[in-house]
C-alpha positions in Angstrom: -33.8 -8.0 29.5 -32.5 -8.3 25.9 -32.8 -11.6 24.2 -29.7 -13.1 22.8 -29.4 -12.7 19.0 -27.9 -15.0 16.4 -26.5 -13.7 13.1 -27.6 -15.4 9.9 -27.2 -14.8 6.2 -29.8 -15.1 3.5 -30.9 -13.6 0.3 -34.1 -11.9 -0.8 -35.4 -10.0 -3.9 -34.2 -6.4 -3.8 -37.7 -5.0 -4.0 -38.7 -7.0 -0.9 -35.8 -5.7 1.1 -36.4 -2.2 -0.1 -40.0 -2.4 1.1 -38.9 -3.7 4.5 -36.3 -0.9 4.8 -39.0 1.7 3.9 -41.3 0.3 6.6 -38.5 0.4 9.1 -37.7 4.0 8.2 -41.4 5.1 8.3 -41.9 3.5 11.7 -38.5 4.8 13.1 -37.4 1.3 13.8 -34.3 -0.8 13.0 -34.5 -3.1 10.0 -33.8 -6.1 12.2 -36.8 -5.3 14.4 -39.1 -5.2 11.4 -37.6 -8.4 10.1 -38.1 -10.1 13.4 -41.7 -9.0 13.5 -42.2 -10.5 10.0 -40.6 -13.8 11.0 -42.7 -14.0 14.1 -45.9 -13.3 12.2 -45.0 -15.9 9.5 -44.3 -18.6 12.1 -47.6 -17.7 13.9 -49.6 -17.9 10.7 -48.0 -21.2 9.7 -48.6 -22.8 13.1 -52.3 -22.2 13.1 -54.2 -25.4 12.5 -57.6 -23.6 12.4 -58.9 -20.3 11.1 -58.6 -17.3 13.4 -61.6 -16.7 15.6 -62.4 -13.4 14.0 -62.5 -15.0 10.6 -64.8 -17.8 11.9 -67.1 -15.2 13.6 -67.5 -13.3 10.3 -68.2 -16.6 8.5 -70.8 -17.6 11.1 -72.5 -14.2 10.9 -72.7 -14.6 7.1 -74.2 -18.0 7.4 -76.8 -16.7 9.8 -77.6 -13.6 7.7 -78.1 -15.8 4.6 -79.8 -18.8 6.2 -83.1 -18.3 4.3 -81.2 -18.0 1.0 -79.4 -21.3 1.8 -82.7 -23.0 2.6 -84.2 -21.8 -0.7 -81.2 -22.9 -2.7 -81.3 -26.3 -1.0 -84.8 -27.0 -2.4 
């Protein structure tokens, strides 16, 4: 089932729009689909109150790997 759409008007730098159009063309998609993906990703990123789990896992692994160094620096 298709979701209803609402038209809107905005402005953006020409190079940004050109890049979005290139992405759409390379992926064989409509510009509006690529724009919708970008909007969803932006909203998702803004709504996060904490770092992503993958980022925190990498951070924790780094802390564990460098625990001895941290102890030496703390002295």
